[in-house]
C-alpha positions in Angstrom: 0.5 24.4 -9.2 -1.9 24.6 -6.3 -3.8 21.4 -7.0 -0.5 19.6 -7.8 0.7 20.0 -4.6 -2.9 19.4 -3.2 -2.3 16.1 -4.4 1.4 15.6 -2.7 0.5 16.6 0.5 0.8 13.9 3.6 -2.4 12.2 4.2 -3.9 12.9 7.7 -5.6 10.4 10.0 -9.2 10.7 9.3 -11.0 12.6 12.7 -13.2 9.9 13.6 -9.9 8.7 14.8 -8.8 11.9 17.0 -10.9 11.1 20.1 -10.4 7.4 20.9 -10.5 6.9 24.3 -8.2 6.5 26.8 -8.9 2.9 27.6 -11.1 0.2 26.8 -14.0 0.2 28.5 -13.5 -3.7 29.5 -10.1 -3.1 30.4 -9.2 -5.3 33.7 -5.7 -5.9 33.0 -3.1 -2.9 33.4 -2.9 -0.4 30.6 0.8 -1.7 30.1 2.1 -3.2 26.6 0.5 -6.6 25.8 3.3 -9.6 26.2 5.3 -9.0 22.4 6.4 -12.7 22.8 3.0 -13.9 23.9 3.2 -18.0 22.9 5.7 -18.4 26.0 2.9 -17.3 28.2 1.4 -20.4 27.5 4.3 -22.3 28.9 3.7 -25.4 26.3 6.9 -26.5 24.3 5.2 -28.5 22.0 3.1 -25.1 20.8 7.0 -23.9 19.3 7.3 -26.9 17.1 4.0 -26.8 16.1 4.0 -23.5 15.1 7.2 -23.4 13.4 6.1 -26.3 11.0 3.0 -24.4 10.9 4.8 -21.1 9.4 7.5 -23.3 7.0 5.0 -25.4 5.4 1.4 -24.1 5.4 -0.2 -23.9 1.9 -2.0 -20.8 2.0 0.8 -19.1 3.9 3.6 -20.1 1.0 0.2 -18.3 -1.3 0.4 -15.2 0.4 4.4 -15.1 0.3 3.8 -15.4 -3.3 1.4 -12.5 -3.3 4.0 -10.4 -2.1 6.3 -11.2 -4.9 3.5 -10.0 -7.5 3.5 -7.1 -5.9 7.0 -6.5 -5.9 7.4 -7.3 -9.4 4.5 -4.9 -10.1 6.2 -2.2 -8.5 9.5 -3.2 -10.8 7.4 -2.9 -13.3 6.1 0.8 -12.7 9.7 1.6 -11.8 10.7 0.9 -15.5 8.8 3.5 -17.0 10.6 6.3 -15.2 13.8 4.8 -16.7 15.6 5.3 -19.9 13.8 3.1 -22.7 16.9 1.8 -24.9 16.2 -0.3 -28.4 18.2 -1.7 -31.0 17.2 -3.2 -34.4 18.5 -4.7 -37.7 16.8 -5.0 -40.5 17.7 -6.5 -44.2 15.7 -5.8 -47.7 16.8 -7.0 -50.8 16.1 -4.3 -53.8 15.7 -4.4 -57.5 14.2 -1.6 -59.9 11.0 -3.0 -62.1 12.7 -1.7 -64.9 15.3 -4.4 -64.4 18.8 -4.4 -63.5 21.2 -5.6 -60.7 19.8 -6.5 -57.4 21.6 -5.0 -54.6 20.7 -5.7 -50.8 20.4 -3.5 -48.3 21.3 -3.8 -44.2 20.1 -0.9 -41.8 20.7 -0.6 -37.7 19.5 1.9 -35.6 19.9 2.6 -31.7 16.7 4.3 -30.5 17.0 6.1 -26.4 13.6 7.3 -25.5 12.4 9.0 -22.3 9.4 10.0 -20.6 10.8 13.5 -18.9 8.3 13.5 -15.6 7.3 16.6 -15.5 4.5 16.8 -13.3 5.3 14.3 -10.8 2.9 11.8 -12.4 5.0 8.5 -13.0 6.7 9.2 -9.3 3.2 9.0 -8.1 2.4 5.8 -10.1 5.6 4.4 -8.6 4.9 5.7 -5.1 1.3 4.1 -5.4 3.0 0.3 -7.0 6.0 0.9 -3.1 2.3 1.6 -1.0 0.7 -1.9 -2.5 4.2 -3.5 -1.7 3.9 -2.7 1.6 0.4 -3.2 1.9 0.9 -7.0 0.5 3.5 -7.4 3.6 1.2 -6.4 5.9 -0.8 -8.6 4.6 1.8 -11.1 4.7 2.2 -11.0 8.6 -1.2 -10.5 9.5 -1.4 -14.1 7.3 1.6 -15.4 9.5 -0.3 -14.0 12.7 -3.2 -15.2 11.9 -2.0 -19.1 11.2 -0.2 -18.9 14.8 -3.1 -18.1 16.7 -5.2 -20.8 14.4 -2.4 -23.7 14.8 -2.6 -22.6 18.9 -6.6 -22.7 19.2 -6.5 -25.9 17.2 -4.0 -27.4 19.3 -5.8 -26.1 22.6 -9.4 -27.7 21.3 -7.6 -31.0 20.6 -6.2 -31.2 24.1 -9.8 -30.0 25.4 -11.4 -32.9 23.0 -9.0 -35.6 24.3 -10.3 -34.4 27.8 -13.6 -34.7 27.2 -13.0 -38.5 25.6 -11.1 -39.4 29.1 -13.9 -37.8 30.7 -16.7 -39.9 29.1 -14.9 -43.1 29.1 -14.5 -42.8 33.1 -18.3 -41.8 33.0 -18.9 -45.4 31.2 -17.0 -47.1 33.5 -18.6 -45.4 36.6 -22.2 -46.0 35.0 -21.4 -49.8 34.5 -20.5 -50.1 37.8 -23.6 -48.9 38.9 -25.6 -50.8 36.3 -23.9 -53.7 38.0 -24.6 -52.8 41.2 -28.8 -52.1 40.3 -28.7 -55.7 38.5 -27.4 -57.7 41.6 -30.4 -55.5 43.5 -32.8 -56.8 41.5 -31.9 -60.2 41.2 -32.0 -59.9 45.1 -35.6 -58.2 45.0 -34.1 -55.3 46.3 -34.4 -53.1 42.8 -37.4 -53.1 40.5 -37.2 -54.0 36.8 -37.4 -50.1 35.7 -34.5 -49.0 37.5 -32.6 -51.5 35.4 -34.3 -50.2 32.3 -32.7 -46.9 33.2 -29.9 -47.7 34.3 -29.0 -50.1 30.6 -30.1 -47.2 29.1 -27.8 -44.4 30.4 -25.2 -46.8 29.5 -26.2 -46.8 25.9 -26.3 -42.9 26.3 -22.9 -42.5 27.5 -21.7 -45.3 25.0 -23.3 -43.0 22.4 -21.8 -40.3 23.6 -17.9 -41.6 23.9 -18.3 -42.7 19.9 -19.2 -39.2 18.9 -16.2 -37.9 21.4 -14.1 -40.3 19.4 -15.0 -38.5 16.1 -14.6 -35.1 17.4 -11.0 -35.7 18.6 -10.5 -37.3 14.5 -11.6 -33.8 13.6 -9.9 -31.2 15.6 -6.3 -33.6 15.2 -7.0 -33.2 11.4 -7.8 -30.0 11.2 -4.3 -29.0 13.5 -2.6 -31.5 10.5 -4.3 -29.3 7.8 -2.2 -25.9 9.3 0.9 -28.3 9.5 0.4 -29.4 5.8 0.5 -33.1 7.3 -1.2 -36.0 6.2 -4.9 -35.9 8.3 -4.5 -39.4 10.2 -5.1 -37.5 13.3 -2.0 -39.2 14.7 -0.5 -36.2 17.1 1.2 -36.9 20.3 -0.3 -33.7 22.3 -0.2 -33.0 26.0 -2.7 -34.5 28.4 -4.1 -31.3 30.0 -4.8 -28.4 28.6 -2.3 -25.5 29.8 -3.0 -23.1 33.2 -4.5 -19.9 31.7 -1.9 -17.0 32.1 -2.2 -14.1 33.5 -2.6 -11.0 31.1 0.0 -8.5 32.0 -1.3 -5.6 29.8 -3.6 -4.5 27.2 -2.2 -1.6 26.1 -4.1 2.0 24.9 -6.5 1.8 22.2 -4.4 3.9 20.0 -1.6 1.8 19.9 -3.7 -0.4 17.7 -2.8 1.5 14.7 0.7 0.9 14.8 0.6 -2.8 16.6 -2.1 -4.8 14.2 -1.0 -5.0 10.4 -4.3 -5.1 9.2 -4.7 -1.8 10.0 -1.3 -0.7 8.7 -2.5 -2.7 5.5 -5.7 -1.0 5.2 -3.4 2.5 6.0 -1.0 1.9 3.0 -3.7 0.6 1.1 -5.5 4.2 1.6 -2.3 6.4 0.8 -2.1 4.6 -2.6 -5.3 4.9 -3.4 -4.4 8.7 -2.7 -1.1 8.4 -4.9 -3.4 6.6 -7.7 -6.1 9.6 -7.9 -3.0 12.1 -8.1 -1.5 10.0 -11.0 -5.2 10.0 -12.4 -5.1 13.8 -12.4 -2.0 14.1 -13.8 -2.9 12.1 -17.1 -4.8 15.2 -18.2 -1.9 17.5 -18.3 0.8 17.8 -21.4 3.3 14.9 -21.6 6.5 15.7 -22.8 8.6 13.1 -24.1 12.6 12.7 -25.5 13.8 10.6 -28.2 17.0 10.5 -29.5 18.6 7.4 -32.6 21.9 6.3 -33.9 21.1 4.9 -37.3 23.2 3.6 -40.0 22.7 2.0 -43.4 24.9 -0.2 -46.2 25.2 -2.7 -48.4 27.0 -5.1 -46.2 27.0 -5.6 -42.6 30.8 -5.4 -41.6 31.0 -1.6 -42.4 27.6 -0.9 -40.8 28.1 1.9 -38.1 31.7 2.8 -39.4 30.6 4.1 -42.5 29.7 7.9 -43.8 26.1 6.9 -43.5 26.3 7.2 -40.0 23.3 9.6 -38.6 22.0 10.7 -34.7 18.6 12.5 -34.6 17.3 13.3 -31.4 13.6 15.1 -31.0 11.0 16.1 -28.5 7.6 15.8 -27.7 4.8 17.3 -26.2 1.1 15.5 -26.0 -1.6 16.7 -24.6 -5.1 15.3 -24.5 -8.0 16.8 -26.2 -10.4 14.9 -26.3 -10.7 11.2 -25.7 -14.6 10.9 -25.1 -14.2 11.6 -21.4 -12.3 8.7 -20.4 -9.1 10.3 -18.8 -12.2 12.3 -16.4 -13.6 8.9 -15.9 -10.5 7.6 -15.0 -9.8 10.1 -12.5 -13.5 10.3 -10.8 -13.0 6.2 -10.5 -9.7 7.2 -8.5 -11.0 9.7 -6.7 -13.5 7.1 -5.6 -11.5 4.3 -4.8 -9.9 6.9 -1.9 -13.0 7.6 -0.5 -14.0 3.2 -0.6 -10.4 2.6 1.2 -11.1 5.6 4.4 -13.9 4.0 4.9 -12.4 0.8 4.8 -10.1 1.7 7.0 -11.9 2.8 9.5 -13.7 -0.3 9.1 -10.3 -2.1 10.1 -9.9 -0.3 12.9 -12.9 -0.1 15.0 -13.5 -3.7 14.3 -9.7 -4.3 15.2 -11.1 -2.2 18.6 -14.2 -4.2 19.1 -13.1 -7.5 19.0 -10.7 -6.6 22.0 -13.3 -5.1 23.4 -15.6 -8.3 23.3 -12.5 -10.5 24.3 -12.0 -8.6 27.6 -15.5 -8.8 28.2 -15.4 -12.2 27.2 -12.8 -13.0 29.7 -14.5 -11.6 32.9 -17.3 -13.6 31.7 -15.8 -16.9 31.4 -14.2 -16.3 34.4 -17.6 -15.8 36.0 -18.6 -19.3 34.6 -15.7 -21.2 35.6 -15.8 -20.1 39.0 -19.9 -21.0 39.2 -19.2 -24.1 37.6 -16.0 -25.1 39.4 -18.7 -24.8 42.5 -21.6 -26.4 40.6 -19.3 -29.2 40.2 -18.3 -29.7 43.9 -21.9 -29.9 44.6 -23.1 -32.3 42.1 -20.8 -34.7 42.7 -21.4 -34.2 46.4 -25.3 -34.7 46.1 -24.7 -37.9 43.0 -23.1 -39.8 46.0 -25.8 -38.8 48.2 -28.7 -40.0 45.7 -27.1 -42.7 45.0 -26.5 -43.9 48.7 -30.3 -43.1 49.4 -31.5 -45.4 46.5 -29.7 -48.1 47.8 -31.2 -47.2 51.4 -34.9 -47.2 49.6 -35.0 -43.7 50.4 -35.0 -42.0 46.7 -36.1 -43.6 43.1 -34.0 -43.8 40.6 -34.7 -40.9 38.8 -33.4 -38.7 41.2 -30.5 -40.9 40.9 -30.4 -40.4 36.9 -31.1 -36.6 37.5 -28.1 -35.9 39.6 -25.8 -38.0 37.3 -27.1 -35.7 34.6 -26.1 -32.5 36.6 -22.7 -33.9 37.6 -21.9 -34.7 34.3 -22.8 -31.6 32.9 -21.0 -29.5 35.4 -17.8 -32.0 34.2 -18.2 -31.6 30.9 -18.7 -27.5 31.1 -15.9 -27.4 32.9 -13.4 -28.6 30.3 -15.1 -26.8 27.8 -14.9 -23.4 29.6 -11.0 -23.7 30.5 -10.5 -24.5 26.4 -12.8 -21.4 25.7 -10.5 -19.6 28.1 -7.6 -20.1 26.4 -9.0 -19.8 22.9 -10.3 -16.3 24.0 -7.0 -15.7 25.1 -5.2 -16.5 22.1 -7.7 -14.1 20.3 -7.3 -11.3 22.8 -3.4 -11.3 22.2 -3.9 -11.6 18.5 -6.0 -8.6 18.4 -3.6 -6.6 20.4 -1.0 -7.0 17.9 2.6 -7.3 18.2 4.6 -9.9 18.0 4.1 -13.9 19.0 
């Protein structure tokens, strides 16, 4: 009985989680709770319609919903083992004596009621395991929904960023062609060398290649988004022309709150509890099983007189089955179930600390991206001023065209990096909000 009581004790969280820090090490935002409706913080109305479409039509999310239904039906199957089993049978046979004589017909009818008495709670443990697995499947579905929302929002930002880069490359190409015209006019006037014309033409062709490459990048970004929306991937989407401003982070919450806020952590915990219940049921398979059976039967040579004759009889029986020798099969099943508990506990701890690491990384990444954005904003201002000055000095014969090319490269790199950094900031914020848990 002490062993059985130990099998039914409530599991406590592992000791590793009792010493979590009171705040994140990279925390710069307040410890207040993160925004629950974080989708609204981006102030981009198109996100809501696209997210709704993804949640309604995405194929993988529908697949995950079917997994929940499979787990629900499995729970029903396990519950059926705890309920009485009622069966009826009707049979007929023809009899003829070997020595000859008249052929007779015999009809038999029976109604049987059977019930396994759950003395040790084995069936209850199996049902609890199935119910916990169902709850874990629901958490898995909730996590899949949140992941789909984050992927959709990130895909929208990537598509907008790709379009912004395309516009930037087109503007550069236009400016380079204007510069080429100026250089060619100077060459025809004898002010510039042929080398400068060749270098300017090379730069124009390189930028044309960038424009073509970015066109493919836009197509890929749009089709990736349409795949999440379960729409035909023709890259025809109407999206905002500019990335939204990065919203302020109102709070991050506490590390310990992730244990309740994150569906993937909750799923891992429920799977650990389910493994516990499975181990308890496996242990109780070694104990005697008690079953009760009752039957009502009748037989007659006419169907109309069945259950209405003097042959009607009933019986009741009870049995106790104690496994004695099965070649160690039950002991091996018990050992497997106990090892699954160990595996589930380690998987739970890995899920928890992976979630914590994800938050810490994104908090630190946000600080790094902000510093980079400020640095490249200043670099862009300086690079554009240097480019303008270099081209003016080149036209006056004070510097060579290679100085202009270097100034162009620095200015172009700064412009491109700024667009990419703004997209990275938004992507990082989406990852962080998803990592912090809660509702979107």
